TILO-918191 format. One record per residue (C-alpha): z, y, x. Coordinates in steps of 0.1 Angstrom, whole numbers, padded with zeros to 4 digits, always signed. Layout:
BEGIN
ZYX;...
//
This chain:
BEGIN
+0476-0220-0035;+0461-0185-0031;+0430-0181-0012;+0431-0144+0008;+0403-0123+0007;+0371-0125-0013;+0351-0150+0007;+0320-0166-0001;+0333-0197+0012;+0365-0197-0013;+0349-0230-0032;+0348-0249+0002;+0382-0235+0011;+0397-0245-0023;+0381-0279-0021;+0397-0287+0014;+0433-0275+0002;+0430-0297-0029;+0431-0267-0052;+0415-0272-0087;+0378-0263-0087;+0364-0233-0102;+0358-0240-0141;+0324-0229-0134;+0314-0254-0110;+0332-0285-0127;+0310-0314-0138;+0295-0310-0173;+0291-0348-0186;+0274-0335-0216;+0245-0323-0195;+0249-0346-0165;+0251-0316-0141;+0276-0298-0117;+0260-0264-0109;+0266-0242-0078;+0268-0205-0092;+0283-0192-0059;+0252-0204-0036;+0237-0172-0042;+0266-0152-0029;+0272-0180-0002;+0238-0183+0012;+0216-0156-0002;+0197-0184-0020;+0201-0191-0058;+0204-0226-0067;+0171-0237-0085;+0170-0263-0112;+0146-0290-0104;+0134-0298-0137;+0110-0326-0131;+0130-0356-0138;+0154-0339-0162;+0155-0336-0198;+0146-0304-0215;+0182-0300-0227;+0198-0307-0193;+0174-0282-0177;+0181-0256-0205;+0220-0261-0202;+0218-0255-0163;+0196-0225-0165;+0221-0211-0191;+0250-0216-0169;+0235-0203-0139;+0219-0171-0156;+0253-0164-0170;+0271-0166-0137;+0243-0146-0117;+0223-0128-0144;+0190-0148-0136;+0182-0186-0130;+0151-0205-0119;+0139-0239-0129;+0110-0254-0107;+0084-0283-0114;+0091-0276-0152;+0066-0304-0171;+0045-0288-0196;+0062-0310-0223;+0095-0292-0217;+0085-0255-0217;+0088-0248-0255;+0121-0270-0260;+0136-0252-0230;+0125-0218-0244;+0138-0225-0279;+0173-0236-0266;+0176-0204-0246;+0157-0176-0265;+0186-0167-0287;+0206-0151-0259;+0186-0151-0228;+0151-0138-0218;+0128-0167-0208;+0097-0161-0186;+0070-0189-0178;+0053-0189-0146;+0026-0213-0153;+0007-0213-0119;+0042-0220-0102;+0053-0244-0130;+0084-0224-0131;+0108-0207-0156;+0131-0177-0151;+0159-0172-0175;+0179-0140-0173;+0203-0123-0193;+0185-0094-0212;+0185-0063-0191;+0189-0080-0157;+0163-0072-0130;+0153-0090-0099;+0173-0075-0068;+0152-0053-0045;+0161-0061-0009;+0134-0045+0011;+0119-0077+0025;+0081-0078+0028;+0066-0115+0025;+0029-0124+0028;+0017-0155+0013;-0018-0173+0020;-0034-0202+0002;-0061-0220+0023;-0077-0232-0011;-0075-0226-0047;-0060-0260-0050;-0031-0250-0030;-0022-0221-0054;+0004-0238-0075;+0026-0247-0044;+0020-0211-0028;+0027-0195-0061;+0063-0213-0061;+0070-0198-0028;+0061-0164-0040;+0082-0166-0071;+0112-0179-0050;+0107-0150-0025;+0104-0122-0052;+0133-0135-0072;+0153-0132-0039;+0145-0095-0037;+0113-0095-0015;+0082-0078-0020;+0054-0103-0021;+0018-0099-0012;-0006-0125-0017;-0044-0137-0010;-0058-0171-0022;-0086-0195-0009;-0089-0179+0024;-0091-0212+0044;-0108-0219+0076;-0141-0235+0062;-0148-0198+0055;-0127-0180+0083;-0143-0144+0075;-0123-0144+0044;-0089-0142+0064;-0098-0108+0077;-0090-0087+0049;-0058-0101+0039;-0043-0101+0075;-0053-0065+0080;-0037-0056+0044;-0004-0076+0055;-0005-0057+0090;-0010-0022+0072;+0019-0029+0048;+0041-0043+0075;+0051-0079+0065;+0080-0095+0081;+0068-0130+0077;+0038-0150+0065;+0039-0183+0044;+0007-0203+0046;-0001-0231+0023;-0026-0257+0032;-0036-0292+0021;-0066-0309+0037;-0066-0307+0075;-0038-0281+0074;-0054-0260+0100;-0050-0225+0087;-0012-0219+0095;-0021-0224+0133;-0051-0198+0131;-0027-0175+0112;+0001-0179+0139;-0024-0170+0169;-0034-0139+0150;+0000-0121+0138;+0032-0108+0153;+0056-0122+0128;+0071-0157+0121;+0046-0180+0103;+0058-0207+0078;+0036-0238+0074;+0036-0252+0040;+0016-0282+0036;+0002-0293+0004;-0005-0329-0011;-0042-0319-0013;-0064-0343+0006;-0078-0377+0006;-0084-0406+0028;-0064-0411+0059;-0045-0376+0055;-0038-0383+0018;-0008-0368+0000;-0004-0339+0025;+0003-0361+0056;-0027-0349+0075;-0017-0314+0068;+0020-0317+0078;+0011-0334+0110;-0016-0308+0120;+0010-0281+0113;+0038-0300+0133;+0014-0307+0163;+0002-0269+0164;-0002-0253+0196;+0005-0217+0183;+0039-0209+0189;+0056-0188+0163;+0048-0217+0135;+0077-0235+0117;+0069-0260+0092;+0086-0272+0056;+0082-0303+0040;+0049-0312+0017;+0048-0293-0015;+0081-0275-0007;+0074-0240-0021;+0110-0234-0030;+0121-0240+0006;+0091-0220+0020;+0097-0190-0003;+0134-0189+0002;+0131-0192+0041;+0107-0164+0040;+0129-0142+0018;+0157-0147+0043;+0138-0137+0072;+0122-0108+0056;+0153-0095+0038;+0172-0097+0071;+0145-0078+0088;+0148-0052+0059;+0186-0049+0066;+0178-0041+0104;+0153-0017+0094;+0178+0001+0072;+0204+0001+0100;+0179+0016+0125;+0184-0017+0147;+0148-0030+0143;+0115-0012+0147;+0082-0029+0143;+0059-0029+0174;+0029-0006+0170;+0008-0015+0200;
//
């Protein structure tokens, strides 16, 4: 059955009508995967290969198929032991970039570039131990076409460190701020009380005692009295970066259309 129009929901419509699936989305038993190459077009968020519990061969196969479909592909939580094997499997026909701090790999068709969508995302880490998760969020937002500004190790134990980054974010007109924090998780509430853009709290699994594994940071953020703060799950840098990019890129589209103007008072 023919589907009219060029809808991003074509895969869903075909499935509901019982039509054969797109060959690109079919299950690949040799690699134990079923990729979703149209996710980027459908949602604005590329599919990310979570590599932590996959073999290097399965990760490489998924990255290859996604890069062939979209030009670029991302794997997160890549174990150190898998990096060289993934690179070796892909290097013959794809460019492979390792982002060590974010524990991620980006594979791309040679010559492809990140999109530029005009969104501006600010990302803070409360401590240096939160940098890996904050870096994961930054990479995700960048791969979705946002300009990312970062500042690390600016937590509430030395609140004076926060002044310069927030002034810089304000001057650059960021559309959203992601704040990664473990331990007591207090920094997102502080930031949400100081800025006029949405704040995404990103709790990390840094801490000990009663609040171990990020539970203390998560509950602090969820109990915040500062409006304008929303929270993702513990260590969910991909989710925080993707949401930030959607917000920022949407704001950029509004700016380009003349609908949205930043408040200057």
